C-alpha positions in Angstrom: 11.3 65.9 -21.1 11.6 62.3 -22.1 9.4 59.9 -20.1 11.4 57.0 -18.6 9.8 53.3 -19.0 10.9 50.4 -16.7 9.7 48.6 -13.6 9.6 49.8 -10.1 11.5 48.1 -7.2 8.1 47.0 -5.7 7.1 45.3 -8.9 10.3 43.6 -9.1 10.3 42.4 -5.6 6.8 41.0 -6.2 7.8 39.0 -9.0 10.8 37.6 -7.3 8.7 36.5 -4.3 6.2 34.8 -6.7 8.8 32.9 -8.6 10.2 31.9 -5.1 7.0 30.4 -3.9 6.3 28.5 -7.3 9.8 27.1 -7.1 9.4 25.9 -3.6 6.5 24.2 -4.3 7.7 22.8 -7.6 10.9 21.5 -6.1 9.5 19.8 -3.0 7.3 17.8 -5.3 10.5 16.8 -7.4 12.9 16.3 -4.5 10.5 14.3 -2.3 9.1 11.7 -5.0 8.7 9.0 -2.2 5.8 11.1 -0.6 3.0 9.0 -2.6 4.8 5.8 -2.5 2.8 4.5 0.4 -0.5 5.7 -1.1 0.5 4.0 -4.4 1.6 0.7 -2.7 -1.7 0.9 -0.6 -4.0 1.4 -3.8 -2.1 -1.5 -5.7 -2.6 -3.9 -2.8 -6.3 -3.2 -2.8 -6.8 -3.4 -6.6 -4.8 -6.5 -6.8 -6.8 -7.9 -3.9 -10.0 -7.4 -5.7 -8.7 -9.1 -8.8 -7.6 -11.9 -6.6 -11.0 -12.4 -5.2 -12.5 -12.1 -8.5 -10.2 -14.7 -10.0 -10.7 -17.0 -7.2 -14.4 -17.4 -7.9 -14.9 -21.0 -9.1 -11.2 -22.0 -8.2 -9.8 -23.2 -5.0 -6.0 -22.4 -5.3 -5.8 -18.7 -5.9 -3.4 -16.9 -3.5 -2.1 -13.4 -3.2 1.5 -12.5 -2.1 2.8 -9.2 -1.1 6.5 -9.2 -1.0 9.0 -6.4 -0.6 12.1 -6.7 -2.7 14.6 -3.9 -2.0 13.0 -0.5 -2.7 10.1 -2.3 -4.7 7.0 -3.8 -3.6 6.0 -7.1 -5.7 2.2 -8.1 -5.4 1.5 -11.4 -7.2 -1.8 -13.5 -7.7 -1.0 -17.1 -8.5 -2.9 -20.4 -8.9 -1.9 -23.8 -9.4 -0.8 -23.2 -12.8 1.6 -20.2 -12.0 1.5 -16.4 -11.7 -1.8 -14.8 -13.2 -0.9 -11.2 -12.5 2.0 -9.2 -11.0 2.4 -5.7 -10.1 5.7 -3.9 -8.9 5.6 -0.6 -7.2 8.2 1.6 -5.6 8.0 1.3 -1.6 10.9 3.6 -0.8 10.6 4.4 3.0 7.5 2.1 3.4 7.5 -0.4 6.3 4.9 -3.0 6.0 3.4 -5.3 8.7 0.4 -7.7 8.5 -1.6 -9.8 10.6 -4.7 -12.4 10.5 -7.6 -12.6 12.9 -6.3 -9.3 14.7 -8.7 -6.3 14.2 -7.1 -3.8 16.5 -5.5 -1.8 13.7 -2.1 -0.3 13.0 -2.4 2.4 15.8 -3.4 0.0 18.5 -0.8 -2.8 18.0 1.9 -1.4 15.6 4.5 -3.5 14.0 2.5 -6.7 14.2 4.4 -9.2 11.8 6.7 -7.4 9.6 6.6 -8.2 6.0 9.9 -8.6 4.4 11.5 -10.3 1.3 12.3 -13.5 3.4 8.7 -13.5 5.1 6.0 -12.2 2.7 2.3 -11.7 3.4 0.2 -14.4 1.7 -3.6 -14.7 1.6 -5.3 -17.6 0.0 -9.1 -17.6 -1.3 -11.5 -20.4 -1.8 -13.7 -21.0 -4.6 -16.3 -18.5 -3.3 -13.8 -15.7 -3.0 -13.8 -15.8 0.6 -10.4 -15.8 2.7 -9.2 -19.3 3.5 -5.9 -18.8 5.4 -2.8 -16.3 5.3 -0.6 -14.4 7.3 3.2 -13.5 7.3 5.3 -16.6 6.4 7.5 -17.6 9.1 5.3 -16.2 11.7 3.8 -18.4 14.7 0.7 -20.4 13.4 1.4 -19.8 9.5 -0.7 -20.3 7.8 -3.6 -19.4 10.0 -7.3 -20.0 9.0 -9.1 -16.6 8.4 -11.9 -16.5 10.9 -12.6 -12.6 11.1 -10.2 -10.5 9.2 -6.7 -9.7 7.9 -5.0 -6.5 7.4 -1.6 -4.9 6.3 -0.4 -1.7 7.7 2.0 0.6 5.8 4.2 2.7 8.2 1.7 1.9 11.0 -0.6 4.5 9.7 -4.2 3.7 10.2 -5.0 5.7 6.9 -2.6 3.5 5.0 -3.7 0.4 6.2 -5.5 -2.3 4.2 -8.2 -4.6 5.6 -9.9 -7.8 4.5 -13.0 -9.3 5.8 -13.4 -12.9 6.2 -15.5 -12.9 3.0 -12.7 -11.5 0.9 -13.8 -7.9 0.7 -11.0 -5.4 1.0 -11.1 -1.9 1.9 -8.7 0.9 2.9 -8.6 1.8 6.7 -8.3 -0.1 9.9 -10.4 -3.2 10.3 -13.7 -2.7 12.4 -14.6 -5.1 15.3 
């Protein structure tokens, strides 16, 4: 008698199921590349806000501008001499809003002032690195002196919000009253 070698039907089914699971996970990451855009945009805003605060120390004319441009988000740090630093990140499916001196948070008062290409969010810092004034250009009272805080909401999600204290310190999450 000859012995026959090969795979059983159960082994083949298990392999097919495992390949299917791995493919589903892999394709979901590839096909939904915009999944992490909000997180990346939030982290870039925080990073450049800290850089703007550091650059403002000893100067009185440093400003940070957050401006959507199509599917991208441009974040600029400028002083009287021009642009000091710029970052452009993908912001597909991200809606931004911002406000000054409103600490309610994104989930309480969604959609404060929408940040658009025509109406960017601008914050200016004084020579101590504290927030001086800011807000969404075109909004009522712009530029508003910052007395308590400023915040930017991404997709009206508190976990995606960025908050600045009046002292210029920036952190992720809702502003705390």
